[in-house]
mmCIF file as Biopython writes it, N, C-alpha, C and O atoms, coordinates in Angstrom:
data_model
#
loop_
_atom_site.group_PDB
_atom_site.id
_atom_site.type_symbol
_atom_site.label_atom_id
_atom_site.label_alt_id
_atom_site.label_comp_id
_atom_site.label_asym_id
_atom_site.label_entity_id
_atom_site.label_seq_id
_atom_site.pdbx_PDB_ins_code
_atom_site.Cartn_x
_atom_site.Cartn_y
_atom_site.Cartn_z
_atom_site.occupancy
_atom_site.B_iso_or_equiv
_atom_site.auth_seq_id
_atom_site.auth_asym_id
_atom_site.pdbx_PDB_model_num
ATOM 1   N N  . MET A ? 1  ? 91.449 155.638 94.747  1.0 0.0 1  A 1 
ATOM 2   C CA . MET A ? 1  ? 90.300 155.427 93.854  1.0 0.0 1  A 1 
ATOM 3   C C  . MET A ? 1  ? 90.598 154.281 92.875  1.0 0.0 1  A 1 
ATOM 4   O O  . MET A ? 1  ? 89.685 153.589 92.422  1.0 0.0 1  A 1 
ATOM 5   N N  . THR A ? 2  ? 91.886 154.090 92.556  1.0 0.0 2  A 1 
ATOM 6   C CA . THR A ? 2  ? 92.222 153.028 91.604  1.0 0.0 2  A 1 
ATOM 7   C C  . THR A ? 2  ? 91.968 151.652 92.212  1.0 0.0 2  A 1 
ATOM 8   O O  . THR A ? 2  ? 91.605 150.713 91.504  1.0 0.0 2  A 1 
ATOM 9   N N  . THR A ? 3  ? 92.158 151.536 93.515  1.0 0.0 3  A 1 
ATOM 10  C CA . THR A ? 3  ? 91.949 150.234 94.159  1.0 0.0 3  A 1 
ATOM 11  C C  . THR A ? 3  ? 90.479 149.845 94.115  1.0 0.0 3  A 1 
ATOM 12  O O  . THR A ? 3  ? 90.151 148.659 94.095  1.0 0.0 3  A 1 
ATOM 13  N N  . ILE A ? 4  ? 89.584 150.847 94.098  1.0 0.0 4  A 1 
ATOM 14  C CA . ILE A ? 4  ? 88.148 150.554 94.045  1.0 0.0 4  A 1 
ATOM 15  C C  . ILE A ? 4  ? 87.758 150.105 92.638  1.0 0.0 4  A 1 
ATOM 16  O O  . ILE A ? 4  ? 86.848 149.293 92.473  1.0 0.0 4  A 1 
ATOM 17  N N  . GLY A ? 5  ? 88.445 150.633 91.625  1.0 0.0 5  A 1 
ATOM 18  C CA . GLY A ? 5  ? 88.090 150.301 90.251  1.0 0.0 5  A 1 
ATOM 19  C C  . GLY A ? 5  ? 88.535 148.902 89.843  1.0 0.0 5  A 1 
ATOM 20  O O  . GLY A ? 5  ? 87.936 148.297 88.955  1.0 0.0 5  A 1 
ATOM 21  N N  . GLN A ? 6  ? 89.580 148.383 90.485  1.0 0.0 6  A 1 
ATOM 22  C CA . GLN A ? 6  ? 90.108 147.079 90.086  1.0 0.0 6  A 1 
ATOM 23  C C  . GLN A ? 6  ? 89.142 145.922 90.355  1.0 0.0 6  A 1 
ATOM 24  O O  . GLN A ? 6  ? 88.920 145.119 89.448  1.0 0.0 6  A 1 
ATOM 25  N N  . PRO A ? 7  ? 88.557 145.793 91.545  1.0 0.0 7  A 1 
ATOM 26  C CA . PRO A ? 7  ? 87.642 144.662 91.793  1.0 0.0 7  A 1 
ATOM 27  C C  . PRO A ? 7  ? 86.433 144.676 90.876  1.0 0.0 7  A 1 
ATOM 28  O O  . PRO A ? 7  ? 85.998 143.623 90.409  1.0 0.0 7  A 1 
ATOM 29  N N  . SER A ? 8  ? 85.880 145.863 90.609  1.0 0.0 8  A 1 
ATOM 30  C CA . SER A ? 8  ? 84.706 145.945 89.739  1.0 0.0 8  A 1 
ATOM 31  C C  . SER A ? 8  ? 85.069 145.494 88.327  1.0 0.0 8  A 1 
ATOM 32  O O  . SER A ? 8  ? 84.275 144.831 87.658  1.0 0.0 8  A 1 
ATOM 33  N N  . ARG A ? 9  ? 86.266 145.853 87.880  1.0 0.0 9  A 1 
ATOM 34  C CA . ARG A ? 9  ? 86.695 145.449 86.541  1.0 0.0 9  A 1 
ATOM 35  C C  . ARG A ? 9  ? 86.863 143.935 86.483  1.0 0.0 9  A 1 
ATOM 36  O O  . ARG A ? 9  ? 86.474 143.297 85.505  1.0 0.0 9  A 1 
ATOM 37  N N  . ARG A ? 10 ? 87.444 143.363 87.537  1.0 0.0 10 A 1 
ATOM 38  C CA . ARG A ? 10 ? 87.635 141.915 87.595  1.0 0.0 10 A 1 
ATOM 39  C C  . ARG A ? 10 ? 86.283 141.210 87.629  1.0 0.0 10 A 1 
ATOM 40  O O  . ARG A ? 10 ? 86.103 140.173 86.990  1.0 0.0 10 A 1 
ATOM 41  N N  . LEU A ? 11 ? 85.327 141.775 88.379  1.0 0.0 11 A 1 
ATOM 42  C CA . LEU A ? 11 ? 83.995 141.193 88.461  1.0 0.0 11 A 1 
ATOM 43  C C  . LEU A ? 11 ? 83.323 141.248 87.097  1.0 0.0 11 A 1 
ATOM 44  O O  . LEU A ? 11 ? 82.654 140.296 86.696  1.0 0.0 11 A 1 
ATOM 45  N N  . ALA A ? 12 ? 83.497 142.351 86.384  1.0 0.0 12 A 1 
ATOM 46  C CA . ALA A ? 12 ? 82.889 142.480 85.058  1.0 0.0 12 A 1 
ATOM 47  C C  . ALA A ? 12 ? 83.475 141.446 84.103  1.0 0.0 12 A 1 
ATOM 48  O O  . ALA A ? 12 ? 82.754 140.890 83.275  1.0 0.0 12 A 1 
ATOM 49  N N  . SER A ? 13 ? 84.778 141.184 84.212  1.0 0.0 13 A 1 
ATOM 50  C CA . SER A ? 13 ? 85.404 140.202 83.323  1.0 0.0 13 A 1 
ATOM 51  C C  . SER A ? 13 ? 84.881 138.802 83.617  1.0 0.0 13 A 1 
ATOM 52  O O  . SER A ? 13 ? 84.680 138.012 82.695  1.0 0.0 13 A 1 
ATOM 53  N N  . THR A ? 14 ? 84.658 138.487 84.891  1.0 0.0 14 A 1 
ATOM 54  C CA . THR A ? 14 ? 84.143 137.160 85.237  1.0 0.0 14 A 1 
ATOM 55  C C  . THR A ? 14 ? 82.707 137.008 84.765  1.0 0.0 14 A 1 
ATOM 56  O O  . THR A ? 14 ? 82.289 135.915 84.381  1.0 0.0 14 A 1 
ATOM 57  N N  . VAL A ? 15 ? 81.943 138.107 84.792  1.0 0.0 15 A 1 
ATOM 58  C CA . VAL A ? 15 ? 80.547 138.042 84.351  1.0 0.0 15 A 1 
ATOM 59  C C  . VAL A ? 15 ? 80.477 137.890 82.835  1.0 0.0 15 A 1 
ATOM 60  O O  . VAL A ? 15 ? 79.650 137.135 82.325  1.0 0.0 15 A 1 
ATOM 61  N N  . SER A ? 16 ? 81.337 138.600 82.116  1.0 0.0 16 A 1 
ATOM 62  C CA . SER A ? 16 ? 81.293 138.562 80.652  1.0 0.0 16 A 1 
ATOM 63  C C  . SER A ? 16 ? 81.764 137.208 80.129  1.0 0.0 16 A 1 
ATOM 64  O O  . SER A ? 16 ? 81.356 136.791 79.045  1.0 0.0 16 A 1 
ATOM 65  N N  . VAL A ? 17 ? 82.615 136.520 80.884  1.0 0.0 17 A 1 
ATOM 66  C CA . VAL A ? 17 ? 83.124 135.219 80.424  1.0 0.0 17 A 1 
ATOM 67  C C  . VAL A ? 17 ? 82.823 134.148 81.475  1.0 0.0 17 A 1 
ATOM 68  O O  . VAL A ? 17 ? 83.702 133.783 82.256  1.0 0.0 17 A 1 
ATOM 69  N N  . PRO A ? 18 ? 81.568 133.637 81.498  1.0 0.0 18 A 1 
ATOM 70  C CA . PRO A ? 18 ? 81.194 132.616 82.483  1.0 0.0 18 A 1 
ATOM 71  C C  . PRO A ? 18 ? 81.482 131.203 81.978  1.0 0.0 18 A 1 
ATOM 72  O O  . PRO A ? 18 ? 80.830 130.250 82.406  1.0 0.0 18 A 1 
ATOM 73  N N  . THR A ? 19 ? 82.460 131.057 81.064  1.0 0.0 19 A 1 
ATOM 74  C CA . THR A ? 19 ? 82.759 129.748 80.502  1.0 0.0 19 A 1 
ATOM 75  C C  . THR A ? 19 ? 83.622 128.922 81.454  1.0 0.0 19 A 1 
ATOM 76  O O  . THR A ? 19 ? 83.590 127.693 81.405  1.0 0.0 19 A 1 
ATOM 77  N N  . ASN A ? 20 ? 84.389 129.581 82.313  1.0 0.0 20 A 1 
ATOM 78  C CA . ASN A ? 20 ? 85.248 128.849 83.240  1.0 0.0 20 A 1 
ATOM 79  C C  . ASN A ? 20 ? 84.418 128.060 84.238  1.0 0.0 20 A 1 
ATOM 80  O O  . ASN A ? 20 ? 83.401 128.544 84.735  1.0 0.0 20 A 1 
ATOM 81  N N  . ARG A ? 21 ? 84.855 126.845 84.526  1.0 0.0 21 A 1 
ATOM 82  C CA . ARG A ? 21 ? 84.113 125.987 85.458  1.0 0.0 21 A 1 
ATOM 83  C C  . ARG A ? 21 ? 84.132 126.585 86.862  1.0 0.0 21 A 1 
ATOM 84  O O  . ARG A ? 21 ? 83.126 126.547 87.572  1.0 0.0 21 A 1 
ATOM 85  N N  . SER A ? 22 ? 85.285 127.140 87.264  1.0 0.0 22 A 1 
ATOM 86  C CA . SER A ? 22 ? 85.417 127.659 88.626  1.0 0.0 22 A 1 
ATOM 87  C C  . SER A ? 22 ? 84.453 128.819 88.856  1.0 0.0 22 A 1 
ATOM 88  O O  . SER A ? 22 ? 83.771 128.867 89.881  1.0 0.0 22 A 1 
ATOM 89  N N  . THR A ? 23 ? 84.393 129.756 87.905  1.0 0.0 23 A 1 
ATOM 90  C CA . THR A ? 23 ? 83.508 130.910 88.085  1.0 0.0 23 A 1 
ATOM 91  C C  . THR A ? 23 ? 82.057 130.458 88.086  1.0 0.0 23 A 1 
ATOM 92  O O  . THR A ? 23 ? 81.238 130.986 88.839  1.0 0.0 23 A 1 
ATOM 93  N N  . LEU A ? 24 ? 81.734 129.473 87.236  1.0 0.0 24 A 1 
ATOM 94  C CA . LEU A ? 24 ? 80.360 128.975 87.176  1.0 0.0 24 A 1 
ATOM 95  C C  . LEU A ? 24 ? 79.985 128.343 88.510  1.0 0.0 24 A 1 
ATOM 96  O O  . LEU A ? 24 ? 78.881 128.553 89.012  1.0 0.0 24 A 1 
ATOM 97  N N  . MET A ? 25 ? 80.905 127.568 89.086  1.0 0.0 25 A 1 
ATOM 98  C CA . MET A ? 25 ? 80.637 126.942 90.383  1.0 0.0 25 A 1 
ATOM 99  C C  . MET A ? 25 ? 80.497 128.011 91.459  1.0 0.0 25 A 1 
ATOM 100 O O  . MET A ? 25 ? 79.678 127.875 92.368  1.0 0.0 25 A 1 
ATOM 101 N N  . GLU A ? 26 ? 81.293 129.076 91.362  1.0 0.0 26 A 1 
ATOM 102 C CA . GLU A ? 26 ? 81.187 130.164 92.338  1.0 0.0 26 A 1 
ATOM 103 C C  . GLU A ? 26 ? 79.821 130.822 92.259  1.0 0.0 26 A 1 
ATOM 104 O O  . GLU A ? 26 ? 79.209 131.118 93.285  1.0 0.0 26 A 1 
ATOM 105 N N  . TRP A ? 27 ? 79.335 131.054 91.024  1.0 0.0 27 A 1 
ATOM 106 C CA . TRP A ? 27 ? 78.014 131.668 90.855  1.0 0.0 27 A 1 
ATOM 107 C C  . TRP A ? 27 ? 76.930 130.749 91.390  1.0 0.0 27 A 1 
ATOM 108 O O  . TRP A ? 27 ? 75.976 131.212 92.014  1.0 0.0 27 A 1 
ATOM 109 N N  . LEU A ? 28 ? 77.072 129.418 91.146  1.0 0.0 28 A 1 
ATOM 110 C CA . LEU A ? 28 ? 76.085 128.459 91.664  1.0 0.0 28 A 1 
ATOM 111 C C  . LEU A ? 28 ? 76.093 128.479 93.189  1.0 0.0 28 A 1 
ATOM 112 O O  . LEU A ? 28 ? 75.038 128.447 93.821  1.0 0.0 28 A 1 
ATOM 113 N N  . GLY A ? 29 ? 77.283 128.532 93.773  1.0 0.0 29 A 1 
ATOM 114 C CA . GLY A ? 29 ? 77.383 128.584 95.229  1.0 0.0 29 A 1 
ATOM 115 C C  . GLY A ? 29 ? 76.755 129.850 95.780  1.0 0.0 29 A 1 
ATOM 116 O O  . GLY A ? 29 ? 76.065 129.813 96.800  1.0 0.0 29 A 1 
ATOM 117 N N  . LEU A ? 30 ? 76.992 130.981 95.105  1.0 0.0 30 A 1 
ATOM 118 C CA . LEU A ? 30 ? 76.385 132.243 95.534  1.0 0.0 30 A 1 
ATOM 119 C C  . LEU A ? 30 ? 74.870 132.167 95.466  1.0 0.0 30 A 1 
ATOM 120 O O  . LEU A ? 30 ? 74.179 132.617 96.380  1.0 0.0 30 A 1 
ATOM 121 N N  . GLY A ? 31 ? 74.354 131.600 94.389  1.0 0.0 31 A 1 
ATOM 122 C CA . GLY A ? 31 ? 72.908 131.464 94.238  1.0 0.0 31 A 1 
ATOM 123 C C  . GLY A ? 31 ? 72.324 130.584 95.326  1.0 0.0 31 A 1 
ATOM 124 O O  . GLY A ? 31 ? 71.272 130.895 95.883  1.0 0.0 31 A 1 
ATOM 125 N N  . ALA A ? 32 ? 73.008 129.477 95.633  1.0 0.0 32 A 1 
ATOM 126 C CA . ALA A ? 32 ? 72.518 128.573 96.677  1.0 0.0 32 A 1 
ATOM 127 C C  . ALA A ? 32 ? 72.523 129.281 98.029  1.0 0.0 32 A 1 
ATOM 128 O O  . ALA A ? 32 ? 71.570 129.158 98.799  1.0 0.0 32 A 1 
ATOM 129 N N  . LEU A ? 33 ? 73.592 130.022 98.319  1.0 0.0 33 A 1 
ATOM 130 C CA . LEU A ? 33 ? 73.667 130.752 99.590  1.0 0.0 33 A 1 
ATOM 131 C C  . LEU A ? 33 ? 72.548 131.774 99.696  1.0 0.0 33 A 1 
ATOM 132 O O  . LEU A ? 33 ? 71.914 131.900 100.744 1.0 0.0 33 A 1 
ATOM 133 N N  . LEU A ? 34 ? 72.302 132.505 98.611  1.0 0.0 34 A 1 
ATOM 134 C CA . LEU A ? 34 ? 71.246 133.517 98.625  1.0 0.0 34 A 1 
ATOM 135 C C  . LEU A ? 34 ? 69.885 132.883 98.823  1.0 0.0 34 A 1 
ATOM 136 O O  . LEU A ? 34 ? 69.068 133.392 99.591  1.0 0.0 34 A 1 
ATOM 137 N N  . SER A ? 35 ? 69.629 131.769 98.131  1.0 0.0 35 A 1 
ATOM 138 C CA . SER A ? 35 ? 68.327 131.100 98.268  1.0 0.0 35 A 1 
ATOM 139 C C  . SER A ? 35 ? 68.142 130.594 99.692  1.0 0.0 35 A 1 
ATOM 140 O O  . SER A ? 35 ? 67.057 130.716 100.260 1.0 0.0 35 A 1 
ATOM 141 N N  . VAL A ? 36 ? 69.197 130.027 100.270 1.0 0.0 36 A 1 
ATOM 142 C CA . VAL A ? 36 ? 69.113 129.536 101.653 1.0 0.0 36 A 1 
ATOM 143 C C  . VAL A ? 36 ? 68.832 130.693 102.602 1.0 0.0 36 A 1 
ATOM 144 O O  . VAL A ? 36 ? 68.029 130.565 103.527 1.0 0.0 36 A 1 
ATOM 145 N N  . LEU A ? 37 ? 69.498 131.830 102.370 1.0 0.0 37 A 1 
ATOM 146 C CA . LEU A ? 37 ? 69.272 132.999 103.224 1.0 0.0 37 A 1 
ATOM 147 C C  . LEU A ? 37 ? 67.836 133.484 103.103 1.0 0.0 37 A 1 
ATOM 148 O O  . LEU A ? 37 ? 67.200 133.806 104.107 1.0 0.0 37 A 1 
ATOM 149 N N  . PHE A ? 38 ? 67.323 133.536 101.876 1.0 0.0 38 A 1 
ATOM 150 C CA . PHE A ? 38 ? 65.955 134.025 101.664 1.0 0.0 38 A 1 
ATOM 151 C C  . PHE A ? 38 ? 64.940 133.090 102.293 1.0 0.0 38 A 1 
ATOM 152 O O  . PHE A ? 38 ? 63.865 133.530 102.700 1.0 0.0 38 A 1 
ATOM 153 N N  . VAL A ? 39 ? 65.266 131.795 102.381 1.0 0.0 39 A 1 
ATOM 154 C CA . VAL A ? 39 ? 64.343 130.843 103.011 1.0 0.0 39 A 1 
ATOM 155 C C  . VAL A ? 39 ? 64.492 130.892 104.529 1.0 0.0 39 A 1 
ATOM 156 O O  . VAL A ? 39 ? 63.502 130.796 105.254 1.0 0.0 39 A 1 
ATOM 157 N N  . ALA A ? 40 ? 65.727 131.042 105.009 1.0 0.0 40 A 1 
ATOM 158 C CA . ALA A ? 40 ? 65.977 130.980 106.450 1.0 0.0 40 A 1 
ATOM 159 C C  . ALA A ? 40 ? 65.507 132.245 107.165 1.0 0.0 40 A 1 
ATOM 160 O O  . ALA A ? 40 ? 65.013 132.171 108.291 1.0 0.0 40 A 1 
ATOM 161 N N  . LEU A ? 41 ? 65.654 133.402 106.525 1.0 0.0 41 A 1 
ATOM 162 C CA . LEU A ? 41 ? 65.275 134.655 107.187 1.0 0.0 41 A 1 
ATOM 163 C C  . LEU A ? 41 ? 63.795 134.701 107.556 1.0 0.0 41 A 1 
ATOM 164 O O  . LEU A ? 41 ? 63.482 135.008 108.706 1.0 0.0 41 A 1 
ATOM 165 N N  . PRO A ? 42 ? 62.862 134.410 106.633 1.0 0.0 42 A 1 
ATOM 166 C CA . PRO A ? 42 ? 61.437 134.420 107.012 1.0 0.0 42 A 1 
ATOM 167 C C  . PRO A ? 42 ? 61.126 133.374 108.077 1.0 0.0 42 A 1 
ATOM 168 O O  . PRO A ? 42 ? 60.322 133.628 108.974 1.0 0.0 42 A 1 
ATOM 169 N N  . LEU A ? 43 ? 61.751 132.202 107.990 1.0 0.0 43 A 1 
ATOM 170 C CA . LEU A ? 43 ? 61.521 131.159 108.998 1.0 0.0 43 A 1 
ATOM 171 C C  . LEU A ? 43 ? 61.954 131.650 110.374 1.0 0.0 43 A 1 
ATOM 172 O O  . LEU A ? 43 ? 61.253 131.423 111.361 1.0 0.0 43 A 1 
ATOM 173 N N  . MET A ? 44 ? 63.100 132.320 110.449 1.0 0.0 44 A 1 
ATOM 174 C CA . MET A ? 44 ? 63.577 132.853 111.725 1.0 0.0 44 A 1 
ATOM 175 C C  . MET A ? 44 ? 62.625 133.924 112.237 1.0 0.0 44 A 1 
ATOM 176 O O  . MET A ? 44 ? 62.337 133.973 113.432 1.0 0.0 44 A 1 
ATOM 177 N N  . LEU A ? 45 ? 62.134 134.782 111.348 1.0 0.0 45 A 1 
ATOM 178 C CA . LEU A ? 45 ? 61.197 135.828 111.759 1.0 0.0 45 A 1 
ATOM 179 C C  . LEU A ? 45 ? 59.915 135.215 112.306 1.0 0.0 45 A 1 
ATOM 180 O O  . LEU A ? 45 ? 59.393 135.671 113.323 1.0 0.0 45 A 1 
ATOM 181 N N  . VAL A ? 46 ? 59.407 134.187 111.639 1.0 0.0 46 A 1 
ATOM 182 C CA . VAL A ? 46 ? 58.183 133.524 112.101 1.0 0.0 46 A 1 
ATOM 183 C C  . VAL A ? 46 ? 58.421 132.870 113.454 1.0 0.0 46 A 1 
ATOM 184 O O  . VAL A ? 46 ? 57.579 132.955 114.348 1.0 0.0 46 A 1 
ATOM 185 N N  . ALA A ? 47 ? 59.569 132.219 113.603 1.0 0.0 47 A 1 
ATOM 186 C CA . ALA A ? 47 ? 59.880 131.558 114.869 1.0 0.0 47 A 1 
ATOM 187 C C  . ALA A ? 47 ? 59.972 132.582 115.996 1.0 0.0 47 A 1 
ATOM 188 O O  . ALA A ? 47 ? 59.530 132.319 117.114 1.0 0.0 47 A 1 
ATOM 189 N N  . LEU A ? 48 ? 60.543 133.742 115.706 1.0 0.0 48 A 1 
ATOM 190 C CA . LEU A ? 48 ? 60.657 134.781 116.730 1.0 0.0 48 A 1 
ATOM 191 C C  . LEU A ? 48 ? 59.280 135.329 117.096 1.0 0.0 48 A 1 
ATOM 192 O O  . LEU A ? 48 ? 59.030 135.641 118.260 1.0 0.0 48 A 1 
ATOM 193 N N  . GLN A ? 49 ? 58.390 135.450 116.120 1.0 0.0 49 A 1 
ATOM 194 C CA . GLN A ? 49 ? 57.069 136.014 116.387 1.0 0.0 49 A 1 
ATOM 195 C C  . GLN A ? 49 ? 56.205 135.043 117.179 1.0 0.0 49 A 1 
ATOM 196 O O  . GLN A ? 49 ? 55.433 135.466 118.040 1.0 0.0 49 A 1 
ATOM 197 N N  . THR A ? 50 ? 56.325 133.735 116.899 1.0 0.0 50 A 1 
ATOM 198 C CA . THR A ? 50 ? 55.472 132.752 117.566 1.0 0.0 50 A 1 
ATOM 199 C C  . THR A ? 50 ? 55.850 132.615 119.033 1.0 0.0 50 A 1 
ATOM 200 O O  . THR A ? 50 ? 54.981 132.384 119.873 1.0 0.0 50 A 1 
ATOM 201 N N  . THR A ? 51 ? 57.137 132.755 119.357 1.0 0.0 51 A 1 
ATOM 202 C CA . THR A ? 51 ? 57.565 132.582 120.746 1.0 0.0 51 A 1 
ATOM 203 C C  . THR A ? 51 ? 57.171 133.792 121.583 1.0 0.0 51 A 1 
ATOM 204 O O  . THR A ? 51 ? 57.448 133.830 122.782 1.0 0.0 51 A 1 
#
Protein backbone atom coordinates (compact mmCIF):
# COMPACT_ATOMS: atom_id res chain seq x y z
CA MET A 1 0.00 0.00 0.00
CA THR A 2 2.96 2.32 0.63
CA THR A 3 4.12 2.00 -2.97
CA ILE A 4 0.72 3.27 -4.15
CA GLY A 5 0.91 6.31 -1.87
CA GLN A 6 4.32 7.46 -3.10
CA PRO A 7 3.45 8.36 -6.74
CA SER A 8 0.33 10.28 -5.69
CA ARG A 9 2.37 12.26 -3.17
CA ARG A 10 5.00 13.04 -5.81
CA LEU A 11 2.26 14.08 -8.25
CA ALA A 12 0.73 16.37 -5.61
CA SER A 13 4.11 18.02 -5.01
CA THR A 14 4.59 18.67 -8.74
CA VAL A 15 1.09 20.15 -8.96
CA SER A 16 1.55 22.41 -5.93
CA VAL A 17 4.87 23.74 -7.27
CA PRO A 18 4.54 24.28 -11.06
CA THR A 19 7.43 26.78 -11.05
CA ASN A 20 9.94 24.30 -12.46
CA ARG A 21 10.42 24.58 -16.21
CA SER A 22 10.57 20.80 -16.68
CA THR A 23 7.25 20.13 -14.93
CA LEU A 24 5.61 23.00 -16.81
CA MET A 25 6.83 21.57 -20.13
CA GLU A 26 5.55 18.14 -19.07
CA TRP A 27 2.10 19.58 -18.34
CA LEU A 28 2.13 21.40 -21.71
CA GLY A 29 3.07 18.16 -23.45
CA LEU A 30 0.29 16.30 -21.63
CA GLY A 31 -2.22 18.96 -22.64
CA ALA A 32 -1.10 18.82 -26.27
CA LEU A 33 -1.34 15.01 -26.29
CA LEU A 34 -4.83 15.11 -24.78
CA SER A 35 -6.03 17.74 -27.26
CA VAL A 36 -4.64 15.74 -30.18
CA LEU A 37 -6.36 12.61 -28.87
CA PHE A 38 -9.68 14.43 -28.46
CA VAL A 39 -9.42 15.71 -32.04
CA ALA A 40 -8.19 12.44 -33.56
CA LEU A 41 -10.74 10.14 -31.90
CA PRO A 42 -13.87 11.77 -33.41
CA LEU A 43 -12.14 12.01 -36.81
CA MET A 44 -11.36 8.28 -36.68
CA LEU A 45 -14.94 7.49 -35.67
CA VAL A 46 -16.31 9.56 -38.56
CA ALA A 47 -13.90 7.92 -41.00
CA LEU A 48 -14.99 4.48 -39.80
CA GLN A 49 -18.68 5.36 -40.14
CA THR A 50 -18.35 6.81 -43.66
CA THR A 51 -16.57 3.73 -45.04
